[in-house]
ZAVEXBA-460731 format. One line per field, with one value per residue (C-alpha): residue number from 0; chain; x, y, z negated. Coordinates in steps of 0.05 Angstrom, whole numbers, plus 5000, padded with zeros to 4 digits. Last residue first. Example, Ala and Ser with C-alpha at 12.3 -4.5 7.8 and 13.67 -1.06 7.14 Angstrom:
ZAVEXBA-460731
bamar <- (1, 0);
drenro <- (A, A);
c1 <- (5273, 5246);
c2 <- (4979, 4910);
c3 <- (4857, 4844);
//
This chain:
ZAVEXBA-460731
bamar <- (125, 124, 123, 122, 121, 120, 119, 118, 117, 116, 115, 114, 113, 112, 111, 110, 109, 108, 107, 106, 105, 104, 103, 102, 101, 100, 99, 98, 97, 96, 95, 94, 93, 92, 91, 90, 89, 88, 87, 86, 85, 84, 83, 82, 81, 80, 79, 78, 77, 76, 75, 74, 73, 72, 71, 70, 69, 68, 67, 66, 65, 64, 63, 62, 61, 60, 59, 58, 57, 56, 55, 54, 53, 52, 51, 50, 49, 48, 47, 46, 45, 44, 43, 42, 41, 40, 39, 38, 37, 36, 35, 34, 33, 32, 31, 30, 29, 28, 27, 26, 25, 24, 23, 22, 21, 20, 19, 18, 17, 16, 15, 14, 13, 12, 11, 10, 9, 8, 7, 6, 5, 4, 3, 2, 1, 0);
drenro <- (A, A, A, A, A, A, A, A, A, A, A, A, A, A, A, A, A, A, A, A, A, A, A, A, A, A, A, A, A, A, A, A, A, A, A, A, A, A, A, A, A, A, A, A, A, A, A, A, A, A, A, A, A, A, A, A, A, A, A, A, A, A, A, A, A, A, A, A, A, A, A, A, A, A, A, A, A, A, A, A, A, A, A, A, A, A, A, A, A, A, A, A, A, A, A, A, A, A, A, A, A, A, A, A, A, A, A, A, A, A, A, A, A, A, A, A, A, A, A, A, A, A, A, A, A, A);
c1 <- (3356, 3426, 3457, 3530, 3557, 3542, 3603, 3625, 3591, 3590, 3638, 3646, 3709, 3698, 3748, 3799, 3856, 3845, 3811, 3838, 3875, 3814, 3767, 3723, 3654, 3600, 3549, 3487, 3448, 3386, 3343, 3293, 3350, 3318, 3265, 3314, 3278, 3265, 3307, 3284, 3321, 3284, 3289, 3337, 3349, 3356, 3407, 3395, 3362, 3287, 3248, 3206, 3256, 3310, 3347, 3421, 3410, 3452, 3444, 3434, 3436, 3403, 3440, 3420, 3448, 3427, 3479, 3460, 3408, 3359, 3314, 3289, 3253, 3241, 3271, 3260, 3322, 3313, 3356, 3353, 3360, 3397, 3463, 3496, 3508, 3434, 3415, 3470, 3464, 3535, 3555, 3620, 3673, 3722, 3667, 3660, 3591, 3584, 3515, 3468, 3419, 3351, 3330, 3260, 3229, 3172, 3099, 3114, 3058, 3087, 3155, 3124, 3086, 3150, 3185, 3129, 3131, 3205, 3257, 3310, 3379, 3424, 3490, 3561, 3612, 3680);
c2 <- (6260, 6233, 6224, 6207, 6137, 6078, 6036, 5977, 5910, 5864, 5805, 5735, 5703, 5638, 5583, 5562, 5560, 5634, 5675, 5746, 5732, 5695, 5754, 5750, 5719, 5764, 5766, 5806, 5797, 5762, 5822, 5815, 5821, 5875, 5905, 5916, 5907, 5974, 6008, 6068, 6130, 6172, 6247, 6287, 6361, 6393, 6444, 6486, 6490, 6482, 6423, 6432, 6471, 6419, 6442, 6437, 6391, 6389, 6336, 6334, 6281, 6298, 6331, 6400, 6468, 6481, 6494, 6560, 6574, 6524, 6479, 6451, 6405, 6333, 6300, 6227, 6186, 6128, 6065, 6009, 5938, 5874, 5908, 5877, 5940, 5957, 5961, 5923, 5865, 5844, 5774, 5793, 5836, 5885, 5934, 5957, 5988, 6049, 6066, 6125, 6139, 6163, 6229, 6249, 6318, 6336, 6314, 6239, 6198, 6202, 6179, 6120, 6100, 6101, 6059, 6008, 6005, 5985, 6038, 6039, 6051, 6112, 6078, 6106, 6063, 6045);
c3 <- (6123, 6109, 6042, 6047, 6047, 6003, 5991, 6034, 6031, 5971, 5978, 6004, 6033, 6070, 6059, 6111, 6061, 6044, 6098, 6108, 6174, 6201, 6192, 6131, 6136, 6109, 6053, 6036, 6101, 6074, 6054, 6111, 6162, 6205, 6161, 6103, 6037, 6004, 5951, 5912, 5890, 5839, 5830, 5873, 5864, 5933, 5957, 6019, 6088, 6090, 6118, 6181, 6222, 6211, 6150, 6135, 6075, 6011, 5958, 5883, 5829, 5763, 5705, 5731, 5748, 5819, 5873, 5906, 5960, 5930, 5971, 5927, 5878, 5858, 5920, 5935, 5951, 5999, 6001, 6053, 6028, 6047, 6032, 6093, 6133, 6127, 6201, 6237, 6187, 6171, 6191, 6224, 6192, 6225, 6242, 6170, 6168, 6124, 6097, 6104, 6049, 6074, 6043, 6023, 6026, 5978, 5973, 5970, 6001, 6071, 6045, 6008, 6071, 6113, 6059, 6060, 6136, 6135, 6153, 6207, 6178, 6184, 6200, 6194, 6231, 6204);
//
């Protein structure tokens, strides 16, 4: 398995610039055993970005919304962030077309192609 932090399309870059708080790019897991995956989005066809509502907090905030931890980078503070919306943007590499894969020969049934959704979304990465 390989963890990928995808390249962003221009629309996603503009949305991040327009948002006044930190944003987090969702990393994805790429299963190296399969061919046909887009090397940028791991076959999802989209890249996901979570926009923070508030933070950073020293302690885990009490909320019903999703949260993430960020170690800080000198520009964005270290701590817990409460996430607001998560948006998907069409992958700039595959243009949203890389949603299926061909299974390795040992997993093919009677020579047919096996199709599936790609692996789960990984950790949030800034």
